C-alpha positions as protocol buffer text, in pm:
chain_id: "A"
residue {
  index: 1
  type: MET
  ca { x: -3292 y: -1502 z: -2136 }
}
residue {
  index: 2
  type: ARG
  ca { x: -3630 y: -1414 z: -1970 }
}
residue {
  index: 3
  type: LEU
  ca { x: -3851 y: -1199 z: -2189 }
}
residue {
  index: 4
  type: ILE
  ca { x: -4041 y: -930 z: -1998 }
}
residue {
  index: 5
  type: SER
  ca { x: -4398 y: -880 z: -2144 }
}
residue {
  index: 6
  type: GLY
  ca { x: -4720 y: -707 z: -2077 }
}
residue {
  index: 7
  type: LYS
  ca { x: -4815 y: -1025 z: -1884 }
}
residue {
  index: 8
  type: THR
  ca { x: -4522 y: -1028 z: -1656 }
}
residue {
  index: 9
  type: LYS
  ca { x: -4598 y: -1000 z: -1280 }
}
residue {
  index: 10
  type: VAL
  ca { x: -4384 y: -763 z: -1080 }
}
residue {
  index: 11
  type: CYS
  ca { x: -4263 y: -796 z: -733 }
}
residue {
  index: 12
  type: GLY
  ca { x: -4007 y: -614 z: -531 }
}
residue {
  index: 13
  type: ILE
  ca { x: -3858 y: -482 z: -212 }
}
residue {
  index: 14
  type: ILE
  ca { x: -3878 y: -147 z: -70 }
}
residue {
  index: 15
  type: GLY
  ca { x: -3641 y: 5 z: 194 }
}
residue {
  index: 16
  type: ASP
  ca { x: -3375 y: 260 z: 255 }
}
residue {
  index: 17
  type: PRO
  ca { x: -3096 y: 165 z: 199 }
}
residue {
  index: 18
  type: ILE
  ca { x: -3144 y: -119 z: -51 }
}
residue {
  index: 19
  type: GLU
  ca { x: -2825 y: -144 z: -246 }
}
residue {
  index: 20
  type: HIS
  ca { x: -2710 y: -462 z: -44 }
}
residue {
  index: 21
  type: THR
  ca { x: -3027 y: -667 z: -57 }
}
residue {
  index: 22
  type: MET
  ca { x: -2997 y: -1033 z: -153 }
}
residue {
  index: 23
  type: SER
  ca { x: -3377 y: -1069 z: -224 }
}
residue {
  index: 24
  type: PRO
  ca { x: -3359 y: -990 z: -602 }
}
residue {
  index: 25
  type: VAL
  ca { x: -3098 y: -1259 z: -665 }
}
residue {
  index: 26
  type: MET
  ca { x: -3305 y: -1523 z: -458 }
}
residue {
  index: 27
  type: HIS
  ca { x: -3639 y: -1452 z: -609 }
}
residue {
  index: 28
  type: ASN
  ca { x: -3541 y: -1402 z: -977 }
}
residue {
  index: 29
  type: ALA
  ca { x: -3362 y: -1729 z: -957 }
}
residue {
  index: 30
  type: ALA
  ca { x: -3672 y: -1898 z: -814 }
}
residue {
  index: 31
  type: PHE
  ca { x: -3880 y: -1747 z: -1077 }
}
residue {
  index: 32
  type: ASP
  ca { x: -3660 y: -1862 z: -1348 }
}
residue {
  index: 33
  type: ARG
  ca { x: -3636 y: -2229 z: -1206 }
}
residue {
  index: 34
  type: LEU
  ca { x: -3999 y: -2261 z: -1192 }
}
residue {
  index: 35
  type: GLY
  ca { x: -4065 y: -2113 z: -1528 }
}
residue {
  index: 36
  type: LEU
  ca { x: -4281 y: -1827 z: -1369 }
}
residue {
  index: 37
  type: ASP
  ca { x: -4356 y: -1507 z: -1569 }
}
residue {
  index: 38
  type: TYR
  ca { x: -4253 y: -1282 z: -1268 }
}
residue {
  index: 39
  type: VAL
  ca { x: -3982 y: -1036 z: -1210 }
}
residue {
  index: 40
  type: TYR
  ca { x: -3843 y: -891 z: -875 }
}
residue {
  index: 41
  type: LEU
  ca { x: -3706 y: -551 z: -830 }
}
residue {
  index: 42
  type: PRO
  ca { x: -3540 y: -341 z: -565 }
}
residue {
  index: 43
  type: PHE
  ca { x: -3697 y: 6 z: -492 }
}
residue {
  index: 44
  type: ARG
  ca { x: -3533 y: 263 z: -264 }
}
residue {
  index: 45
  type: VAL
  ca { x: -3809 y: 449 z: -93 }
}
residue {
  index: 46
  type: ALA
  ca { x: -3735 y: 730 z: 149 }
}
residue {
  index: 47
  type: ALA
  ca { x: -3952 y: 755 z: 460 }
}
residue {
  index: 48
  type: LYS
  ca { x: -4131 y: 1069 z: 357 }
}
residue {
  index: 49
  type: GLU
  ca { x: -4221 y: 895 z: 14 }
}
residue {
  index: 50
  type: LEU
  ca { x: -4361 y: 580 z: 190 }
}
residue {
  index: 51
  type: GLU
  ca { x: -4743 y: 644 z: 129 }
}
residue {
  index: 52
  type: ARG
  ca { x: -4694 y: 763 z: -219 }
}
residue {
  index: 53
  type: ALA
  ca { x: -4486 y: 433 z: -290 }
}
residue {
  index: 54
  type: VAL
  ca { x: -4758 y: 212 z: -144 }
}
residue {
  index: 55
  type: GLU
  ca { x: -5028 y: 397 z: -358 }
}
residue {
  index: 56
  type: GLY
  ca { x: -4799 y: 365 z: -665 }
}
residue {
  index: 57
  type: ALA
  ca { x: -4767 y: -6 z: -603 }
}
residue {
  index: 58
  type: ARG
  ca { x: -5147 y: -44 z: -586 }
}
residue {
  index: 59
  type: ALA
  ca { x: -5182 y: 170 z: -904 }
}
residue {
  index: 60
  type: LEU
  ca { x: -4933 y: -22 z: -1103 }
}
residue {
  index: 61
  type: ASN
  ca { x: -5079 y: -351 z: -975 }
}
residue {
  index: 62
  type: ILE
  ca { x: -4743 y: -478 z: -843 }
}
residue {
  index: 63
  type: ARG
  ca { x: -4818 y: -828 z: -717 }
}
residue {
  index: 64
  type: GLY
  ca { x: -4614 y: -832 z: -401 }
}
residue {
  index: 65
  type: LEU
  ca { x: -4357 y: -638 z: -208 }
}
residue {
  index: 66
  type: ASN
  ca { x: -4094 y: -717 z: 72 }
}
residue {
  index: 67
  type: VAL
  ca { x: -4063 y: -444 z: 315 }
}
residue {
  index: 68
  type: THR
  ca { x: -3720 y: -371 z: 491 }
}
residue {
  index: 69
  type: ILE
  ca { x: -3566 y: -110 z: 716 }
}
residue {
  index: 70
  type: PRO
  ca { x: -3700 y: 138 z: 795 }
}
residue {
  index: 71
  type: HIS
  ca { x: -4040 y: 83 z: 685 }
}
residue {
  index: 72
  type: LYS
  ca { x: -4160 y: -242 z: 859 }
}
residue {
  index: 73
  type: VAL
  ca { x: -4389 y: -55 z: 1120 }
}
residue {
  index: 74
  type: ALA
  ca { x: -4459 y: 284 z: 941 }
}
residue {
  index: 75
  type: ILE
  ca { x: -4617 y: 119 z: 636 }
}
residue {
  index: 76
  type: ILE
  ca { x: -4892 y: -39 z: 828 }
}
residue {
  index: 77
  type: PRO
  ca { x: -5146 y: 248 z: 822 }
}
residue {
  index: 78
  type: PHE
  ca { x: -5113 y: 248 z: 429 }
}
residue {
  index: 79
  type: LEU
  ca { x: -5242 y: -120 z: 405 }
}
residue {
  index: 80
  type: ASP
  ca { x: -5585 y: -260 z: 366 }
}
residue {
  index: 81
  type: LYS
  ca { x: -5557 y: -567 z: 598 }
}
residue {
  index: 82
  type: LEU
  ca { x: -5316 y: -734 z: 823 }
}
residue {
  index: 83
  type: ASP
  ca { x: -5257 y: -1110 z: 883 }
}
residue {
  index: 84
  type: PRO
  ca { x: -5345 y: -1177 z: 1250 }
}
residue {
  index: 85
  type: LEU
  ca { x: -4996 y: -1263 z: 1352 }
}
residue {
  index: 86
  type: ALA
  ca { x: -4853 y: -934 z: 1168 }
}
residue {
  index: 87
  type: GLU
  ca { x: -5128 y: -743 z: 1373 }
}
residue {
  index: 88
  type: LYS
  ca { x: -5002 y: -897 z: 1708 }
}
residue {
  index: 89
  type: ILE
  ca { x: -4635 y: -809 z: 1601 }
}
residue {
  index: 90
  type: GLY
  ca { x: -4711 y: -463 z: 1492 }
}
residue {
  index: 91
  type: ALA
  ca { x: -4455 y: -502 z: 1187 }
}
residue {
  index: 92
  type: ILE
  ca { x: -4479 y: -638 z: 851 }
}
residue {
  index: 93
  type: ASN
  ca { x: -4212 y: -746 z: 585 }
}
residue {
  index: 94
  type: THR
  ca { x: -4433 y: -879 z: 308 }
}
residue {
  index: 95
  type: ILE
  ca { x: -4727 y: -751 z: 111 }
}
residue {
  index: 96
  type: VAL
  ca { x: -4960 y: -918 z: -123 }
}
residue {
  index: 97
  type: ASN
  ca { x: -5178 y: -741 z: -367 }
}
residue {
  index: 98
  type: ASP
  ca { x: -5493 y: -900 z: -457 }
}
residue {
  index: 99
  type: ASP
  ca { x: -5664 y: -673 z: -719 }
}
residue {
  index: 100
  type: GLY
  ca { x: -5597 y: -363 z: -521 }
}
residue {
  index: 101
  type: VAL
  ca { x: -5635 y: -498 z: -170 }
}
residue {
  index: 102
  type: LEU
  ca { x: -5299 y: -500 z: 16 }
}
residue {
  index: 103
  type: THR
  ca { x: -5253 y: -728 z: 286 }
}
residue {
  index: 104
  type: GLY
  ca { x: -4953 y: -725 z: 524 }
}
residue {
  index: 105
  type: TYR
  ca { x: -4782 y: -1039 z: 655 }
}
residue {
  index: 106
  type: ASN
  ca { x: -4466 y: -1104 z: 870 }
}
residue {
  index: 107
  type: THR
  ca { x: -4266 y: -1388 z: 701 }
}
residue {
  index: 108
  type: ASP
  ca { x: -3970 y: -1276 z: 918 }
}
residue {
  index: 109
  type: ALA
  ca { x: -4146 y: -1436 z: 1218 }
}
residue {
  index: 110
  type: THR
  ca { x: -4250 y: -1759 z: 1044 }
}
residue {
  index: 111
  type: GLY
  ca { x: -3922 y: -1777 z: 858 }
}
residue {
  index: 112
  type: PHE
  ca { x: -3720 y: -1761 z: 1166 }
}
residue {
  index: 113
  type: LEU
  ca { x: -3945 y: -2042 z: 1311 }
}
residue {
  index: 114
  type: GLN
  ca { x: -3911 y: -2261 z: 1009 }
}
residue {
  index: 115
  type: ALA
  ca { x: -3532 y: -2209 z: 1010 }
}
residue {
  index: 116
  type: LEU
  ca { x: -3522 y: -2334 z: 1374 }
}
residue {
  index: 117
  type: LEU
  ca { x: -3759 y: -2624 z: 1321 }
}
residue {
  index: 118
  type: GLU
  ca { x: -3563 y: -2742 z: 1011 }
}
residue {
  index: 119
  type: GLN
  ca { x: -3262 y: -2780 z: 1223 }
}
residue {
  index: 120
  type: GLY
  ca { x: -3466 y: -3000 z: 1468 }
}
residue {
  index: 121
  type: ILE
  ca { x: -3507 y: -2733 z: 1738 }
}
residue {
  index: 122
  type: GLU
  ca { x: -3849 y: -2707 z: 1896 }
}
residue {
  index: 123
  type: PRO
  ca { x: -3867 y: -2385 z: 2098 }
}
residue {
  index: 124
  type: LYS
  ca { x: -4171 y: -2488 z: 2299 }
}
residue {
  index: 125
  type: GLY
  ca { x: -4096 y: -2493 z: 2675 }
}
residue {
  index: 126
  type: LYS
  ca { x: -3738 y: -2376 z: 2607 }
}
residue {
  index: 127
  type: ARG
  ca { x: -3568 y: -2085 z: 2780 }
}
residue {
  index: 128
  type: VAL
  ca { x: -3461 y: -1840 z: 2505 }
}
residue {
  index: 129
  type: ALA
  ca { x: -3220 y: -1531 z: 2544 }
}
residue {
  index: 130
  type: VAL
  ca { x: -3312 y: -1275 z: 2281 }
}
residue {
  index: 131
  type: LEU
  ca { x: -3054 y: -991 z: 2228 }
}
residue {
  index: 132
  type: GLY
  ca { x: -3193 y: -685 z: 2088 }
}
residue {
  index: 133
  type: ALA
  ca { x: -3528 y: -517 z: 2074 }
}
residue {
  index: 134
  type: GLY
  ca { x: -3581 y: -372 z: 1734 }
}
residue {
  index: 135
  type: GLY
  ca { x: -3809 y: -489 z: 1434 }
}
residue {
  index: 136
  type: ALA
  ca { x: -3624 y: -835 z: 1389 }
}
residue {
  index: 137
  type: SER
  ca { x: -3649 y: -899 z: 1759 }
}
residue {
  index: 138
  type: ARG
  ca { x: -4013 y: -806 z: 1777 }
}
residue {
  index: 139
  type: ALA
  ca { x: -4107 y: -1061 z: 1502 }
}
residue {
  index: 140
  type: ILE
  ca { x: -3875 y: -1332 z: 1651 }
}
residue {
  index: 141
  type: SER
  ca { x: -3997 y: -1270 z: 2003 }
}
residue {
  index: 142
  type: PHE
  ca { x: -4366 y: -1287 z: 1910 }
}
residue {
  index: 143
  type: ILE
  ca { x: -4334 y: -1614 z: 1716 }
}
residue {
  index: 144
  type: LEU
  ca { x: -4128 y: -1779 z: 2015 }
}
residue {
  index: 145
  type: ALA
  ca { x: -4389 y: -1663 z: 2263 }
}
residue {
  index: 146
  type: GLN
  ca { x: -4664 y: -1776 z: 2049 }
}
residue {
  index: 147
  type: ARG
  ca { x: -4482 y: -2125 z: 2012 }
}
residue {
  index: 148
  type: GLY
  ca { x: -4459 y: -2139 z: 2404 }
}
residue {
  index: 149
  type: ALA
  ca { x: -4106 y: -2047 z: 2469 }
}
residue {
  index: 150
  type: SER
  ca { x: -4001 y: -1880 z: 2796 }
}
residue {
  index: 151
  type: LEU
  ca { x: -3831 y: -1533 z: 2693 }
}
residue {
  index: 152
  type: ALA
  ca { x: -3561 y: -1313 z: 2826 }
}
residue {
  index: 153
  type: ILE
  ca { x: -3503 y: -998 z: 2605 }
}
residue {
  index: 154
  type: LEU
  ca { x: -3189 y: -796 z: 2654 }
}
residue {
  index: 155
  type: ASN
  ca { x: -3127 y: -466 z: 2501 }
}
residue {
  index: 156
  type: ARG
  ca { x: -2862 y: -187 z: 2535 }
}
residue {
  index: 157
  type: GLN
  ca { x: -3164 y: 43 z: 2599 }
}
residue {
  index: 158
  type: PRO
  ca { x: -3357 y: -159 z: 2861 }
}
residue {
  index: 159
  type: ALA
  ca { x: -3673 y: 65 z: 2813 }
}
residue {
  index: 160
  type: ARG
  ca { x: -3709 y: -68 z: 2459 }
}
residue {
  index: 161
  type: ALA
  ca { x: -3676 y: -434 z: 2598 }
}
residue {
  index: 162
  type: GLN
  ca { x: -3932 y: -374 z: 2864 }
}
residue {
  index: 163
  type: GLU
  ca { x: -4187 y: -222 z: 2598 }
}
residue {
  index: 164
  type: LEU
  ca { x: -4145 y: -525 z: 2380 }
}
residue {
  index: 165
  type: ALA
  ca { x: -4164 y: -756 z: 2677 }
}
residue {
  index: 166
  type: GLN
  ca { x: -4500 y: -596 z: 2798 }
}
residue {
  index: 167
  type: ARG
  ca { x: -4645 y: -612 z: 2452 }
}
residue {
  index: 168
  type: ILE
  ca { x: -4572 y: -978 z: 2432 }
}
residue {
  index: 169
  type: ALA
  ca { x: -4696 y: -1048 z: 2782 }
}
residue {
  index: 170
  type: GLN
  ca { x: -5029 y: -883 z: 2700 }
}
residue {
  index: 171
  type: ALA
  ca { x: -5082 y: -1071 z: 2380 }
}
residue {
  index: 172
  type: PHE
  ca { x: -4989 y: -1423 z: 2513 }
}
residue {
  index: 173
  type: LYS
  ca { x: -5062 y: -1363 z: 2889 }
}
residue {
  index: 174
  type: SER
  ca { x: -4699 y: -1484 z: 2966 }
}
residue {
  index: 175
  type: GLU
  ca { x: -4420 y: -1343 z: 3164 }
}
residue {
  index: 176
  type: VAL
  ca { x: -4124 y: -1206 z: 2967 }
}
residue {
  index: 177
  type: GLU
  ca { x: -3795 y: -1096 z: 3132 }
}
residue {
  index: 178
  type: ALA
  ca { x: -3648 y: -756 z: 3012 }
}
residue {
  index: 179
  type: LEU
  ca { x: -3300 y: -659 z: 3108 }
}
residue {
  index: 180
  type: ALA
  ca { x: -3025 y: -438 z: 2993 }
}
residue {
  index: 181
  type: LEU
  ca { x: -2768 y: -599 z: 2756 }
}
residue {
  index: 182
  type: ASN
  ca { x: -2453 y: -607 z: 2954 }
}
residue {
  index: 183
  type: GLU
  ca { x: -2210 y: -884 z: 3062 }
}
residue {
  index: 184
  type: GLU
  ca { x: -2349 y: -935 z: 3404 }
}
residue {
  index: 185
  type: ASN
  ca { x: -2713 y: -982 z: 3300 }
}
residue {
  index: 186
  type: LEU
  ca { x: -2589 y: -1202 z: 2998 }
}
residue {
  index: 187
  type: ALA
  ca { x: -2403 y: -1438 z: 3241 }
}
residue {
  index: 188
  type: GLN
  ca { x: -2718 y: -1458 z: 3463 }
}
residue {
  index: 189
  type: VAL
  ca { x: -2962 y: -1533 z: 3156 }
}
residue {
  index: 190
  type: LEU
  ca { x: -2730 y: -1760 z: 2965 }
}
residue {
  index: 191
  type: ALA
  ca { x: -2661 y: -1977 z: 3283 }
}
residue {
  index: 192
  type: LYS
  ca { x: -3016 y: -2094 z: 3242 }
}
residue {
  index: 193
  type: ALA
  ca { x: -3082 y: -2046 z: 2875 }
}
residue {
  index: 194
  type: GLU
  ca { x: -3118 y: -2335 z: 2604 }
}
residue {
  index: 195
  type: ILE
  ca { x: -3144 y: -2105 z: 2299 }
}
residue {
  index: 196
  type: LEU
  ca { x: -2962 y: -1782 z: 2220 }
}
residue {
  index: 197
  type: VAL
  ca { x: -3088 y: -1552 z: 1942 }
}
residue {
  index: 198
  type: ASN
  ca { x: -2887 y: -1247 z: 1839 }
}
residue {
  index: 199
  type: THR
  ca { x: -3106 y: -1002 z: 1640 }
}
residue {
  index: 200
  type: THR
  ca { x: -2853 y: -696 z: 1694 }
}
residue {
  index: 201
  type: SER
  ca { x: -2628 y: -590 z: 1412 }
}
residue {
  index: 202
  type: LEU
  ca { x: -2305 y: -669 z: 1629 }
}
residue {
  index: 203
  type: GLY
  ca { x: -2073 y: -867 z: 1416 }
}
residue {
  index: 204
  type: MET
  ca { x: -2226 y: -754 z: 1077 }
}
residue {
  index: 205
  type: SER
  ca { x: -1993 y: -655 z: 790 }
}
residue {
  index: 206
  type: PRO
  ca { x: -1783 y: -441 z: 802 }
}
residue {
  index: 207
  type: GLU
  ca { x: -1753 y: -478 z: 1166 }
}
residue {
  index: 208
  type: VAL
  ca { x: -1675 y: -839 z: 1178 }
}
residue {
  index: 209
  type: ASP
  ca { x: -1457 y: -846 z: 1479 }
}
residue {
  index: 210
  type: LYS
  ca { x: -1753 y: -755 z: 1708 }
}
residue {
  index: 211
  type: THR
  ca { x: -1985 y: -991 z: 1906 }
}
residue {
  index: 212
  type: PRO
  ca { x: -2261 y: -926 z: 2152 }
}
residue {
  index: 213
  type: VAL
  ca { x: -2157 y: -1218 z: 2379 }
}
residue {
  index: 214
  type: PRO
  ca { x: -1823 y: -1283 z: 2546 }
}
residue {
  index: 215
  type: ALA
  ca { x: -1684 y: -1622 z: 2444 }
}
residue {
  index: 216
  type: GLN
  ca { x: -1661 y: -1747 z: 2808 }
}
residue {
  index: 217
  type: LEU
  ca { x: -2040 y: -1731 z: 2860 }
}
residue {
  index: 218
  type: LEU
  ca { x: -2106 y: -1961 z: 2559 }
}
residue {
  index: 219
  type: LYS
  ca { x: -2152 y: -2338 z: 2643 }
}
residue {
  index: 220
  type: SER
  ca { x: -2196 y: -2673 z: 2451 }
}
residue {
  index: 221
  type: SER
  ca { x: -2560 y: -2707 z: 2563 }
}
residue {
  index: 222
  type: LEU
  ca { x: -2672 y: -2395 z: 2385 }
}
residue {
  index: 223
  type: VAL
  ca { x: -2832 y: -2345 z: 2030 }
}
residue {
  index: 224
  type: VAL
  ca { x: -2684 y: -2008 z: 1898 }
}
residue {
  index: 225
  type: PHE
  ca { x: -2878 y: -1851 z: 1633 }
}
residue {
  index: 226
  type: ASP
  ca { x: -2727 y: -1539 z: 1488 }
}
residue {
  index: 227
  type: ILE
  ca { x: -2964 y: -1343 z: 1229 }
}
residue {
  index: 228
  type: VAL
  ca { x: -2673 y: -1151 z: 1093 }
}
residue {
  index: 229
  type: TYR
  ca { x: -2606 y: -1309 z: 732 }
}
residue {
  index: 230
  type: ASN
  ca { x: -2311 y: -1087 z: 625 }
}
residue {
  index: 231
  type: PRO
  ca { x: -2070 y: -1256 z: 708 }
}
residue {
  index: 232
  type: ILE
  ca { x: -2248 y: -1584 z: 716 }
}
residue {
  index: 233
  type: GLN
  ca { x: -2010 y: -1708 z: 984 }
}
residue {
  index: 234
  type: THR
  ca { x: -2005 y: -1433 z: 1239 }
}
residue {
  index: 235
  type: ARG
  ca { x: -1767 y: -1409 z: 1545 }
}
residue {
  index: 236
  type: LEU
  ca { x: -2039 y: -1517 z: 1763 }
}
residue {
  index: 237
  type: LEU
  ca { x: -2100 y: -1835 z: 1552 }
}
residue {
  index: 238
  type: ARG
  ca { x: -1735 y: -1912 z: 1547 }
}
residue {
  index: 239
  type: GLU
  ca { x: -1685 y: -1883 z: 1918 }
}
residue {
  index: 240
  type: ALA
  ca { x: -2017 y: -2068 z: 1985 }
}
residue {
  index: 241
  type: GLU
  ca { x: -1888 y: -2357 z: 1765 }
}
residue {
  index: 242
  type: VAL
  ca { x: -1551 y: -2366 z: 1962 }
}
residue {
  index: 243
  type: ALA
  ca { x: -1763 y: -2385 z: 2284 }
}
residue {
  index: 244
  type: GLY
  ca { x: -1947 y: -2687 z: 2133 }
}
residue {
  index: 245
  type: ALA
  ca { x: -2269 y: -2533 z: 2079 }
}
residue {
  index: 246
  type: LYS
  ca { x: -2502 y: -2598 z: 1782 }
}
residue {
  index: 247
  type: THR
  ca { x: -2510 y: -2293 z: 1555 }
}
residue {
  index: 248
  type: ILE
  ca { x: -2754 y: -2153 z: 1292 }
}
residue {
  index: 249
  type: ASN
  ca { x: -2662 y: -1868 z: 1069 }
}
residue {
  index: 250
  type: GLY
  ca { x: -2880 y: -1587 z: 942 }
}
residue {
  index: 251
  type: LEU
  ca { x: -2880 y: -1695 z: 583 }
}
residue {
  index: 252
  type: GLU
  ca { x: -3150 y: -1968 z: 696 }
}
residue {
  index: 253
  type: MET
  ca { x: -3393 y: -1693 z: 819 }
}
residue {
  index: 254
  type: LEU
  ca { x: -3321 y: -1483 z: 516 }
}
residue {
  index: 255
  type: VAL
  ca { x: -3399 y: -1762 z: 273 }
}
residue {
  index: 256
  type: TRP
  ca { x: -3701 y: -1900 z: 469 }
}
residue {
  index: 257
  type: GLN
  ca { x: -3869 y: -1552 z: 498 }
}
residue {
  index: 258
  type: GLY
  ca { x: -3805 y: -1506 z: 118 }
}
residue {
  index: 259
  type: ALA
  ca { x: -3949 y: -1852 z: 29 }
}
residue {
  index: 260
  type: LEU
  ca { x: -4274 y: -1790 z: 248 }
}
residue {
  index: 261
  type: ALA
  ca { x: -4321 y: -1450 z: 75 }
}
residue {
  index: 262
  type: PHE
  ca { x: -4266 y: -1616 z: -272 }
}
residue {
  index: 263
  type: GLU
  ca { x: -4524 y: -1871 z: -194 }
}
residue {
  index: 264
  type: LYS
  ca { x: -4769 y: -1614 z: -100 }
}
residue {
  index: 265
  type: TRP
  ca { x: -4730 y: -1432 z: -437 }
}
residue {
  index: 266
  type: THR
  ca { x: -4709 y: -1722 z: -663 }
}
residue {
  index: 267
  type: GLY
  ca { x: -4899 y: -2001 z: -494 }
}
residue {
  index: 268
  type: GLU
  ca { x: -4615 y: -2242 z: -579 }
}
residue {
  index: 269
  type: LYS
  ca { x: -4356 y: -2405 z: -344 }
}
residue {
  index: 270
  type: ALA
  ca { x: -4044 y: -2210 z: -336 }
}
residue {
  index: 271
  type: PRO
  ca { x: -3725 y: -2385 z: -455 }
}
residue {
  index: 272
  type: LEU
  ca { x: -3547 y: -2342 z: -118 }
}
residue {
  index: 273
  type: ASP
  ca { x: -3214 y: -2495 z: -191 }
}
residue {
  index: 274
  type: LEU
  ca { x: -3176 y: -2292 z: -489 }
}
residue {
  index: 275
  type: MET
  ca { x: -3255 y: -1978 z: -302 }
}
residue {
  index: 276
  type: ARG
  ca { x: -2983 y: -2073 z: -36 }
}
residue {
  index: 277
  type: GLN
  ca { x: -2730 y: -2135 z: -294 }
}
residue {
  index: 278
  type: VAL
  ca { x: -2768 y: -1813 z: -503 }
}
residue {
  index: 279
  type: ALA
  ca { x: -2769 y: -1607 z: -191 }
}
residue {
  index: 280
  type: THR
  ca { x: -2455 y: -1785 z: -65 }
}
residue {
  index: 281
  type: GLU
  ca { x: -2278 y: -1722 z: -389 }
}
residue {
  index: 282
  type: ALA
  ca { x: -2389 y: -1351 z: -394 }
}
residue {
  index: 283
  type: LEU
  ca { x: -2265 y: -1288 z: -39 }
}
residue {
  index: 284
  type: GLY
  ca { x: -1927 y: -1452 z: -139 }
}
residue {
  index: 285
  type: HIS
  ca { x: -1907 y: -1210 z: -444 }
}
residue {
  index: 286
  type: GLU
  ca { x: -1933 y: -915 z: -192 }
}
residue {
  index: 287
  type: ASP
  ca { x: -1613 y: -1001 z: 5 }
}
């Protein structure tokens, strides 16, 4: 059993709600594997308490934090510095505390890209359809544009897709298509797309029978990445497999973003396979 002492470094995650996060399982297993004197804790923080929570983390010398819904954008004014990519995206999910100086990073973006590259998929020059225009879409769309992909963003509220598309176009001097998320537009976009990324919550537990894409629009030449990780195999991924498409599940992005945050806090290479294994087991116990 690990002993907590006055030398133990504290990391954690803040969000609201926070009860179902997989991050403590992944990070504490990784700390144990590498014999690091760290502990990782979940903290439920209401929006109105966000500034006080950040000041508390600074005062308590908490080494690092992950940031989840709904704080990824709202937390930025309370930090000292932003990584250049996080600044472009306008959202963060990781904080590193260096002697009271808090720096924000976006390992959602880099984690998504690493998950894609690990599967042998290079997005540069590819036509990518991104479903959704929320915080996760923002991170993913920016890293894809930076990598040189051609984007079409589809969202149920098209104004949000247009706002995100304009922001990316300004940052990277590239054209980004923005459309309403409906079957007609999906059919038009997916006829040309090579990669499909679902960043919406459609298909997430408990509504596992839902999917953002009608099965008949899926094809074998498509790579389908669903960032939903509970369940690991969503209806979208099942139907994409039936269509012959290559599929990537949301656990891969979860593990990679966690591993990259881990490395920023500890300076050590994260045990990726272990983090994937314990997260998969923990998700299995939820069912």
